[in-house]
N, C-alpha and C positions, 0 to 999 in steps of 0.2 A: 504494500500500500504506500502510495506517495503522498506528498503534501498537495493540497488542492491549489489551483491557480489563485493568485491574489490580484485584485483589481483596486486601483486607487481612484477616487474622485477628486475634484479640485479642493474640497475641504480637507481631505486627508493629505493631499499633496502639500498643502500649505503648512501642515504640522510636522513635516519631515525635518529632522535635525540638520540636514544638509540640502543645498539646492539640488534639483534634479538635473542631471547632465544629459543634454541632447546628444544621442549617439548617431553615427553615420549608418546608413543602410548597408554599406559594404565594408569590408575590412575585418569582419568577425569570422573567426575560424572555430568550428566545433572541435573541442579537444576531448569531450567525453559525452556519451549518450547513455541514458538509462533505459534498459529494455522494457521495464514494466510501467513506465510513465512517459510522458512527452517531455520530460525534463532534460535539458542539455546544459553543458558547461562550455563556455566560449573563451577565447582569448582575442583581444583587440590587437591585431597583428602589427599595425603601424603606430600604436600609441595614440594619444589624443592631446591636443593643445587647445584649450578653451579657457576663456576668462573666468568661467565658473570654478575651474580647478584651484585658482588662488583663494577662493572663498571657503574651501572645504576645511573641516577640522583635520587635525593630524590623525593619520590612520595608524593605530597600534595593533597589537596582536590580541588584546583582551577585551577591553570595554569601549572601544571606539564606536560611535554611532554609525549605522549603515549608510552606504552611499548608493543611490539608485541612479540608473540611467534609463532613458526611454528611446526606443527606435522610432523612426518616422511612421512605422505601422501601428504604433501605440503599444507595442510589446515592452514590458518592463524587465530590466536586468538589475541584479544587485552585485556590486563590486565585492570581491573576496580578496583581502590583502595577503593571503598566504602565498601567492605566486608573484614573485617580482624577479624578472630576468635582468641580471646585471651583466654588462658587457665584460667579457673576460677572454680577450683574444691575444694573439701573438703581438699585435700592435699596441694593445691597451689592456695589459693584465691587471687584475685586481691588485692594488698596491700592497695589501697584506696577505695575498694568497687566499683570502676568504676567511681569515681569523675572526674578523668582526662579525661576519654573518654566522659563523659557528657559535660564537658566544651569545649573540642575540637570540638564536634559535635553541638555546640550551642544549647544544650537541645533537639536535635532530637533523642537522645537515652536515656535510663534510667540507674539508678544505678543498679549494678549487684550483690547485696548481699541480703540475706534473714534474717529473724528473727531467733534467736537461737531456736533450737528444739532438741528433743532427738537424731535425726540423726546427727546433726552437733555440738552439744555442746562441744565435745572434740576438735574441730578444730577452734572454734571461736578465733579470734586474735584481738589484739589492734593495730590500725593503728597509725604509727608515721608520716604519710604523712602530709603535710601542710594543705591539704583539704581532707576530706573523706566523703563517703556516709554513712548515717544512714540506718537502715533497712526499714524505712518508705519512703526512697527516697530523703531525704533532704541532701544537701551538707553542712558540717560544717567546720569551720576553726579550725586548730590545732589538727586534728585527733580525734580519738575516738574508741570505741569498735565496730568492724564490727560484725553485727549480733545481736546487742542488741535491 
């Protein structure tokens, strides 16, 4: 059994803790579908820049108010802050190898760096962060070489 659809009228909409973000009709990609309901989970592939975003309350992991978006069709979506894709590429690695994210997620995520190889040896960097991940997944104090 799934949750029933929820519909907002203008009076309910006015009471929401954050403004409703108008979402584009395209750019959403289904990342999960639930077989026993019509519920789907989406990711907004290209992100969103809108003046309303500056008016939103900070999004935390625990007691932040929900953020709703609405498609041109009238369909409502709710933002889930659990997924945040950080750029971590050869050209722009995470400065601490992901140590901050591991700490913020209470260890439910892993360090995001790899050992030095022929592919990445030109882009290995020394971290100057107060804590940094090593290539074997340990977090060290005082920084270190990412990818060693």
